[in-house]
C-alpha positions as CSV (number, residue, x, y, z in Angstrom):
1,M,-14.0,42.4,-33.1
2,K,-10.9,41.8,-33.0
3,N,-10.4,45.5,-31.0
4,Y,-13.5,44.1,-28.1
5,I,-11.5,41.6,-27.5
6,T,-8.1,43.3,-26.8
7,K,-10.5,45.1,-25.3
8,L,-11.8,42.3,-23.1
9,G,-8.4,41.3,-22.5
10,M,-6.8,44.8,-20.7
11,L,-10.2,44.7,-18.7
12,A,-9.1,40.9,-17.3
13,A,-5.7,42.5,-16.6
14,L,-6.4,45.1,-14.8
15,A,-9.8,43.6,-13.0
16,A,-7.2,41.4,-11.1
17,G,-4.2,43.8,-10.4
18,G,-2.2,43.2,-13.6
19,Y,-0.1,45.7,-15.6
20,S,-0.8,49.6,-16.0
21,A,2.4,52.1,-16.7
22,N,0.1,55.3,-16.3
23,A,-0.3,55.4,-12.9
24,Q,-4.3,56.7,-12.2
25,T,-4.8,59.6,-9.7
26,A,-4.8,59.3,-6.1
27,P,-8.7,59.6,-5.7
28,A,-9.3,56.7,-8.5
29,D,-6.7,54.6,-6.8
30,T,-8.6,54.8,-3.7
31,T,-12.3,54.6,-5.5
32,A,-10.5,51.2,-7.0
33,K,-9.7,49.7,-3.8
34,M,-13.0,50.8,-2.1
35,L,-14.7,48.5,-5.3
36,N,-12.7,46.2,-5.2
37,R,-13.7,45.4,-1.6
38,L,-17.2,45.8,-1.9
39,V,-16.9,43.2,-5.1
40,T,-15.9,40.0,-2.8
41,S,-18.4,41.0,-0.4
42,T,-21.4,39.0,0.2
43,N,-23.2,41.4,2.5
44,A,-26.4,42.9,0.8
45,A,-25.9,46.6,2.0
46,D,-22.2,45.9,-0.1
47,K,-23.7,44.8,-2.7
48,A,-26.3,47.8,-2.7
49,T,-23.4,49.8,-2.3
50,L,-21.6,48.8,-5.1
51,N,-24.4,48.8,-7.9
52,A,-25.0,52.7,-6.9
53,K,-21.3,53.6,-7.3
54,L,-20.6,51.7,-10.7
55,A,-23.9,53.4,-11.5
56,S,-22.7,56.9,-10.4
57,L,-19.0,55.9,-12.5
58,G,-21.2,55.0,-15.4
59,A,-22.9,58.4,-15.5
60,S,-19.6,60.6,-15.1
61,N,-17.8,63.0,-17.6
62,N,-14.7,61.4,-17.3
63,E,-14.1,58.9,-19.8
64,N,-11.4,56.7,-17.2
65,D,-15.0,56.2,-14.4
66,L,-16.5,54.4,-16.8
67,I,-13.2,52.5,-17.5
68,L,-13.1,51.5,-13.8
69,A,-16.6,50.7,-13.9
70,E,-16.0,48.2,-16.7
71,Q,-13.6,46.4,-14.7
72,F,-15.6,45.5,-12.5
73,Y,-18.8,44.9,-14.3
74,Y,-16.1,42.3,-16.1
75,R,-15.3,40.5,-13.0
76,M,-19.1,40.8,-12.1
77,K,-19.3,38.7,-15.2
78,N,-22.4,41.7,-16.2
79,S,-22.1,41.5,-19.6
80,K,-24.9,43.6,-20.3
81,S,-23.8,46.5,-18.3
82,M,-20.1,46.4,-19.8
83,D,-21.4,46.2,-23.3
84,S,-23.9,49.0,-22.2
85,L,-20.8,51.2,-20.9
86,Y,-18.8,50.7,-24.3
87,A,-21.5,52.4,-26.2
88,E,-21.7,54.7,-23.7
89,Q,-18.1,55.3,-24.4
90,L,-18.4,55.6,-28.2
91,K,-21.5,57.7,-27.6
92,R,-20.5,60.1,-25.4
93,F,-16.3,60.7,-26.0
94,P,-16.1,60.5,-30.1
95,N,-12.2,61.0,-29.5
96,G,-11.7,59.3,-26.7
97,I,-10.4,55.4,-25.7
98,A,-12.9,53.3,-26.5
99,A,-13.0,55.1,-29.7
100,R,-9.7,55.3,-30.4
101,N,-9.9,51.4,-29.8
102,N,-12.6,50.8,-32.0
103,V,-11.3,52.4,-35.3
104,Q,-7.8,50.6,-34.6
105,K,-9.4,47.3,-35.3
106,T,-9.3,49.0,-39.0
107,V,-5.6,47.7,-39.2
108,F,-5.8,44.1,-38.1
109,E,-8.3,43.9,-40.4
110,A,-6.3,45.4,-43.4
111,K,-4.7,42.0,-45.7
112,T,-1.5,43.5,-46.9
113,G,1.5,45.4,-45.3
114,A,1.0,48.0,-47.3
115,A,-3.1,48.3,-46.5
116,K,-1.9,47.8,-42.7
117,E,0.6,50.8,-42.7
118,A,-2.1,52.9,-44.8
119,A,-4.6,52.2,-41.9
120,Y,-2.2,52.2,-39.2
121,N,-1.0,56.0,-40.2
122,K,-4.5,57.1,-40.7
123,W,-5.0,55.5,-37.0
124,V,-2.4,57.9,-35.2
125,A,-3.3,60.9,-37.4
126,T,-6.4,60.5,-36.0
127,Y,-5.7,59.7,-32.5
128,P,-2.1,60.6,-31.8
129,P,-0.4,58.5,-28.1
130,E,0.2,62.7,-26.6
131,K,-3.6,62.9,-26.5
132,F,-3.6,59.7,-24.3
133,K,-1.0,59.6,-20.9
134,T,-3.3,59.9,-17.8
135,G,-5.6,57.0,-18.7
136,T,-6.5,54.0,-16.7
137,I,-5.0,51.5,-19.5
138,D,-1.4,51.2,-20.9
139,D,-1.8,53.4,-23.6
140,G,1.8,52.8,-25.0
141,V,1.3,49.3,-25.5
142,V,-2.4,49.8,-27.4
143,Y,-0.3,51.3,-30.0
144,D,2.1,48.7,-30.1
145,Y,-0.3,45.8,-30.7
146,A,-1.1,47.9,-34.2
147,T,2.8,48.7,-34.7
148,S,3.7,44.8,-34.2
149,A,0.7,43.8,-36.1
150,V,2.3,46.0,-39.6
151,A,5.6,44.7,-38.7
152,Q,4.3,41.0,-38.9
153,Q,2.7,40.9,-42.1
154,Y,5.4,43.1,-43.6
155,A,7.7,40.4,-42.1
156,E,5.3,37.2,-43.6
157,E,5.8,39.2,-46.9
158,K,9.4,39.3,-46.7
159,N,9.5,42.5,-46.7
160,T,12.5,42.5,-44.0
161,A,13.1,46.4,-43.9
162,K,9.6,47.8,-43.5
163,A,9.1,45.1,-40.5
164,I,12.1,46.6,-38.7
165,E,11.3,50.3,-39.8
166,F,7.4,49.3,-38.1
167,I,9.0,47.2,-34.6
168,N,11.2,50.0,-33.8
169,K,8.5,52.3,-33.5
170,L,7.4,50.4,-30.2
171,R,6.6,52.5,-27.7
172,A,6.3,50.8,-24.1
173,D,9.4,49.0,-23.1
174,F,7.9,46.3,-20.9
175,W,5.7,45.0,-24.1
176,K,9.2,45.0,-26.0
177,G,10.1,41.4,-25.5
178,N,6.5,40.1,-26.5
179,A,6.5,42.0,-29.8
180,Y,10.0,41.1,-30.9
181,S,9.8,37.5,-30.1
182,G,7.1,37.6,-32.6
183,L,9.0,39.2,-35.2
184,A,11.8,37.2,-34.4
185,G,9.1,33.8,-35.0
186,T,8.5,34.8,-38.4
187,F,11.8,35.7,-39.9
188,R,12.7,32.1,-38.5
189,K,9.5,30.4,-40.4
190,N,10.7,32.5,-43.4
191,G,14.0,30.9,-43.1
192,D,15.9,34.5,-42.8
193,L,17.9,33.0,-39.3
194,A,20.3,36.0,-39.2
195,N,17.2,38.6,-38.2
196,A,15.6,35.5,-36.3
197,E,18.6,35.2,-34.3
198,I,19.0,39.2,-33.8
199,Y,15.0,39.7,-32.5
200,A,15.0,36.5,-30.7
201,R,18.2,38.3,-28.7
202,K,16.5,41.3,-28.5
203,A,13.5,39.9,-27.2
204,M,15.4,37.7,-24.6
205,E,18.0,40.8,-23.1
206,N,14.5,42.7,-22.9
207,A,12.9,40.4,-20.4
208,F,16.3,39.9,-18.6
209,S,16.2,44.0,-17.9
210,Y,13.3,43.2,-15.7
211,M,14.3,39.7,-14.0
212,D,14.7,40.4,-10.2
213,G,13.6,43.6,-9.5
214,K,15.7,45.9,-11.8
215,K,13.0,47.8,-13.2
216,G,10.4,47.7,-10.3
217,D,7.9,44.9,-9.3
218,S,4.8,45.9,-11.0
219,G,2.2,44.3,-13.0
220,A,4.2,45.1,-16.1
221,A,7.7,44.5,-14.9
222,K,6.7,41.0,-13.8
223,F,5.1,40.4,-17.1
224,S,8.2,40.8,-18.9
225,A,10.5,39.3,-16.5
226,S,8.2,35.8,-16.8
227,G,9.1,35.2,-20.4
228,Y,13.1,35.0,-20.2
229,P,13.4,31.4,-19.7
230,S,11.4,30.6,-22.7
231,L,13.2,33.6,-24.7
232,T,16.4,32.3,-23.7
233,S,15.1,28.6,-25.0
234,T,13.9,29.9,-28.1
235,Y,17.3,31.9,-28.5
236,A,19.1,28.7,-27.9
237,D,16.9,27.2,-30.8
238,I,18.2,29.5,-33.1
239,L,21.3,29.1,-32.3
240,F,21.4,25.7,-32.7
241,E,20.0,25.8,-35.7
242,R,22.4,28.4,-37.1
243,K,25.1,25.9,-35.8
244,K,26.7,28.1,-33.1
245,Y,26.6,25.5,-30.4
246,G,29.0,26.8,-28.0
247,E,27.0,30.0,-27.8
248,A,23.7,27.6,-28.3
249,L,24.5,25.5,-25.2
250,K,25.2,28.8,-22.7
251,Y,21.3,30.0,-23.4
252,S,20.1,26.0,-23.8
253,E,21.4,25.6,-20.0
254,I,19.5,29.2,-19.1
255,A,16.6,28.2,-20.1
256,F,17.1,23.9,-18.5
257,K,17.5,25.4,-14.7
258,S,15.3,27.5,-15.3
259,S,12.7,25.0,-15.9
260,T,11.0,23.2,-12.5
261,T,9.8,20.0,-14.2
262,L,11.1,17.7,-16.8
263,N,10.5,19.4,-20.1
264,P,11.3,16.7,-23.1
265,R,12.2,19.5,-25.7
266,L,14.0,21.5,-23.1
267,N,16.0,18.3,-22.6
268,Y,16.1,17.2,-26.0
269,R,17.3,20.6,-27.5
270,Y,20.0,19.9,-24.5
271,A,21.2,16.9,-25.7
272,Q,21.3,17.8,-29.7
273,I,23.5,20.7,-28.6
274,L,25.6,18.8,-26.5
275,M,26.0,15.8,-29.4
276,G,27.3,18.7,-31.5
277,L,29.7,19.3,-29.7
278,N,30.6,15.9,-29.2
279,R,29.8,15.8,-26.1
280,N,27.7,12.2,-26.5
281,Q,27.7,10.9,-22.7
282,E,26.4,14.1,-21.0
283,A,23.9,14.2,-24.3
284,Y,23.2,11.0,-23.4
285,D,22.4,11.6,-19.6
286,K,20.1,14.8,-20.6
287,L,17.9,12.7,-22.7
288,E,17.2,9.6,-20.8
289,P,15.0,11.1,-18.7
290,V,12.5,11.9,-21.4
291,I,12.6,8.4,-22.9
292,K,12.3,7.4,-19.0
293,S,9.3,9.3,-18.8
294,G,7.2,7.9,-22.0
295,R,7.2,11.0,-23.3
296,A,9.7,10.8,-26.4
297,T,8.3,11.5,-29.4
298,P,9.7,9.0,-32.2
299,E,12.5,11.1,-33.3
300,M,13.8,11.8,-29.5
301,V,14.0,7.6,-29.7
302,S,15.6,7.8,-32.5
303,V,18.4,10.0,-31.3
304,F,18.7,8.6,-28.3
305,K,19.5,4.8,-29.6
306,T,22.1,6.8,-31.4
307,L,23.6,8.2,-28.5
308,Y,23.1,4.9,-27.0
309,R,25.5,3.4,-29.5
310,K,27.9,5.8,-29.6
311,V,27.9,5.6,-25.4
312,K,28.1,1.6,-25.5
313,G,29.7,1.4,-28.2
314,S,26.5,-0.8,-30.7
315,E,22.8,-0.9,-30.2
316,A,23.4,-4.6,-28.2
317,G,20.9,-4.6,-25.6
318,F,19.1,-1.3,-26.4
319,D,15.6,-3.3,-27.5
320,A,15.3,-4.7,-24.0
321,Y,16.2,-2.0,-22.0
322,A,14.0,0.1,-24.1
323,A,11.1,-2.7,-23.0
324,A,12.1,-2.4,-19.8
325,I,11.8,1.3,-19.6
326,R,8.3,1.2,-21.6
327,K,7.1,-1.7,-18.8
328,S,8.1,1.0,-15.8
329,Y,6.9,3.4,-17.4
330,L,2.6,2.1,-17.5
331,E,3.2,0.9,-13.9
332,N,4.2,4.4,-12.8
333,L,1.0,6.1,-15.2
334,S,-1.2,3.2,-14.0
335,K,-0.3,4.2,-9.9
336,T,-0.4,7.7,-10.8
337,L,-4.1,7.5,-12.5
338,T,-5.3,5.8,-10.1
339,R,-4.5,8.2,-7.6
340,D,-5.5,10.9,-9.4
341,M,-8.9,9.2,-10.6
342,I,-12.1,11.4,-9.2
343,K,-15.7,10.9,-9.1
344,E,-18.0,14.4,-9.7
345,Q,-21.5,14.2,-11.3
346,A,-20.4,15.7,-14.9
347,P,-23.4,18.5,-15.9
348,G,-25.2,17.5,-18.7
349,F,-25.6,19.1,-21.8
350,T,-27.4,19.0,-25.4
351,L,-25.5,21.1,-28.2
352,S,-25.9,21.0,-31.7
353,D,-23.0,19.6,-34.0
354,V,-21.3,21.6,-36.9
355,N,-24.2,19.9,-39.2
356,G,-27.3,21.2,-37.1
357,K,-28.0,18.0,-35.2
358,Q,-28.5,18.2,-31.9
359,V,-26.2,15.5,-29.2
360,S,-27.1,15.2,-25.6
361,L,-24.1,14.2,-22.8
362,Q,-27.9,12.1,-21.6
363,E,-28.0,10.0,-24.7
364,L,-24.7,8.7,-24.3
365,R,-25.0,7.1,-20.6
366,G,-23.6,3.5,-21.0
367,K,-20.5,5.0,-22.6
368,V,-17.0,5.8,-21.7
369,V,-17.9,9.9,-23.4
370,V,-14.1,12.0,-23.6
371,L,-14.8,15.5,-23.9
372,D,-12.1,17.9,-25.4
373,F,-12.9,21.6,-25.6
374,W,-11.3,23.7,-27.6
375,A,-11.1,26.5,-30.0
376,T,-9.7,27.2,-33.4
377,W,-7.7,30.4,-32.5
378,C,-6.0,27.8,-29.4
379,G,-2.5,26.6,-30.4
380,P,-2.3,24.1,-27.9
381,C,-6.0,22.9,-28.5
382,K,-4.8,22.3,-32.0
383,A,-1.4,21.2,-30.9
384,S,-3.2,18.0,-29.2
385,F,-5.4,17.1,-32.3
386,P,-3.2,14.2,-34.1
387,A,-2.6,12.8,-30.5
388,M,-6.3,12.7,-30.1
389,Q,-7.4,11.7,-33.4
390,M,-4.9,8.8,-32.4
391,A,-6.9,8.3,-30.2
392,V,-10.2,8.1,-32.0
393,N,-8.7,5.5,-34.5
394,K,-7.7,3.2,-31.7
395,Y,-11.5,3.6,-30.2
396,Q,-12.9,3.7,-33.4
397,S,-14.5,0.2,-33.6
398,D,-15.4,0.2,-29.6
399,P,-19.3,1.2,-29.9
400,N,-18.5,2.1,-25.9
401,V,-16.2,4.6,-26.5
402,K,-17.7,9.0,-27.5
403,F,-15.2,11.4,-28.2
404,L,-16.7,14.8,-28.2
405,F,-14.9,17.9,-29.6
406,I,-16.2,21.3,-28.2
407,H,-15.6,24.1,-29.7
408,T,-16.0,27.5,-27.0
409,W,-15.0,30.3,-26.1
410,E,-14.9,31.8,-29.9
411,R,-12.8,35.2,-31.1
412,G,-13.1,37.3,-33.4
413,T,-15.7,36.0,-35.7
414,E,-19.0,35.7,-36.8
415,T,-19.3,32.6,-38.2
416,P,-17.7,29.9,-35.5
417,T,-19.3,27.4,-36.7
418,K,-18.4,27.2,-40.2
419,D,-15.0,28.3,-38.9
420,A,-14.7,25.2,-36.8
421,A,-16.1,22.7,-39.4
422,D,-13.7,24.3,-42.4
423,Y,-10.7,24.0,-39.9
424,I,-11.7,20.3,-38.8
425,K,-12.0,19.3,-42.6
426,G,-8.9,21.3,-43.8
427,K,-6.9,18.9,-41.5
428,K,-8.7,15.6,-42.1
429,Y,-9.7,14.9,-38.6
430,T,-12.8,12.2,-38.1
431,F,-14.1,14.4,-34.8
432,D,-17.6,14.7,-34.1
433,V,-18.0,18.9,-33.2
434,L,-20.4,20.3,-31.0
435,M,-20.6,24.2,-30.8
436,D,-21.1,25.4,-27.2
437,L,-21.8,28.8,-28.5
438,K,-21.8,32.3,-26.3
439,D,-25.2,33.0,-24.7
440,A,-27.0,36.0,-26.5
441,Q,-27.9,37.7,-23.3
442,T,-25.0,37.0,-21.3
443,K,-22.2,36.5,-23.5
444,E,-21.1,33.4,-21.4
445,N,-19.9,30.2,-23.1
446,K,-22.5,27.9,-21.0
447,V,-21.3,24.2,-21.1
448,V,-17.2,25.3,-20.3
449,S,-18.5,27.4,-17.7
450,S,-20.4,24.7,-16.4
451,Y,-17.4,22.1,-16.4
452,K,-15.3,25.5,-14.6
453,V,-13.0,25.3,-17.0
454,N,-10.4,28.1,-16.8
455,G,-8.3,27.1,-20.2
456,I,-8.4,25.4,-23.1
457,P,-7.4,22.7,-24.3
458,A,-9.5,20.6,-21.2
459,K,-10.4,17.1,-21.5
460,F,-12.8,14.8,-19.7
461,V,-13.1,11.4,-19.2
462,I,-16.4,10.4,-18.2
463,D,-17.4,6.7,-17.1
464,T,-20.8,5.1,-18.0
465,Q,-22.6,6.5,-14.9
466,G,-22.1,9.7,-16.1
467,N,-20.1,10.7,-13.3
468,I,-16.4,12.5,-14.6
469,R,-13.2,10.6,-13.5
470,F,-10.7,12.3,-14.8
471,K,-9.6,15.9,-15.7
472,L,-7.0,17.6,-18.1
473,T,-5.6,20.8,-18.4
474,G,-3.6,21.8,-21.4
475,F,-0.9,19.7,-23.5
476,D,2.9,18.5,-22.8
477,G,4.7,16.0,-24.6
478,S,4.6,13.3,-27.2
479,D,1.8,12.3,-29.4
480,E,2.5,8.7,-28.5
481,A,2.6,9.8,-24.5
482,A,-0.9,11.3,-24.7
483,V,-2.6,8.5,-26.4
484,D,-1.2,6.1,-23.2
485,E,-2.6,8.4,-20.7
486,L,-5.8,8.7,-22.2
487,S,-5.7,5.1,-23.5
488,M,-5.2,3.8,-19.6
489,M,-7.9,6.4,-18.5
490,I,-10.7,5.8,-20.6
491,D,-10.2,1.4,-19.5
492,M,-10.2,2.4,-16.2
493,A,-13.2,4.2,-16.4
494,K,-14.5,1.4,-18.1
495,A,-13.4,-1.0,-15.0
496,N,-14.8,1.5,-12.5
497,S,-18.1,2.4,-13.9
């Protein structure tokens, strides 16, 4: 299943004109351009031509033709034809791309470093990389996914030598930054800051080598270059943790200047580094915008209070200063939300919760309903949950407010309901969880699609008349700021129903 998800990701990237290190032949490129024109056409004749051409590609003796057809069936959301072609690939090309990728899952499924290495070696021996040089997907990175998985497992087991041995097997240069960054994160989590620094720097330097078109403007090059700002930030974090403040400042400045909007975490780290260098006024100036934005965590507020005392000479006037900032923040938030408020009919649904009980949106008419679309694999979704629990607690005695956490877009699991329930129970969240499972025929998660969600976490505030009043995607900032924002949305939805 893991490998099938990887395949879908590749299809999505390719269908959108994404990266491919292996050049397609001119005829294939011409065919893709023609299909791209047909798939966007609303003309009935073009649709008929498209279907005929895809059927022809699906009957080809060249596996790359089947892959090309799959890409366009993916774009058309024709899961049935896509799955059928995938099965055909496995049957007709037992030593081909699909077969290779299907067997790759044994590497991901292995539980230990040694087991992953054994599965990896067997897989590579059966499907040697040199046999896959002319495909329409980047075959190098397919091997790198597995290579990185082995390296990561060894790193988690603190077998540093084996982790480094495997990370040195990477093939696709454009993806090395991604793999190095993951390994650096594991070393950092283990407290091995020396190796974390080495591989964070490698990741950053790899991304930099693709900046400003240094290695062309292909999708692969753009993918690599796009990671540079966040990688400089991570490298600065590690240098800060190693108390290398002077060097950390250099990369913190790069990350800071790369951000086009206020990023509380970047400002905070920048301020911490400046404090380490005893440049307290500058640190104060970097942290003050975060405080004024209302997005500071309690830790940031505490550090700012320390800076206030150092810069001002005492804490005199701090409480009045903080109160004025709080008042201004809430006034600005109210203006922003008033401007952003919408009124759209919320799509109805009936879903089962993790215990099998059905819940209908229609039955909740008369209440303000907060929907939170999430998944167990979604890091930002889970990062937002402490704030969401704070909000649930705040309104737990209000019978006119209902929170529904809708698990969707399940990946790589045959037991999504159990997985969702186990996660929520394990974290001791008091959430009502509904399951937006894939339709058996279309492979679509219908409720999330009906709300036109493009990314999760996605939250909707629905008023008492069943109208969507606010939409939020992603999570950024402090838990306290998130609760402030959501609370004001709920109150405004009540008042404007």
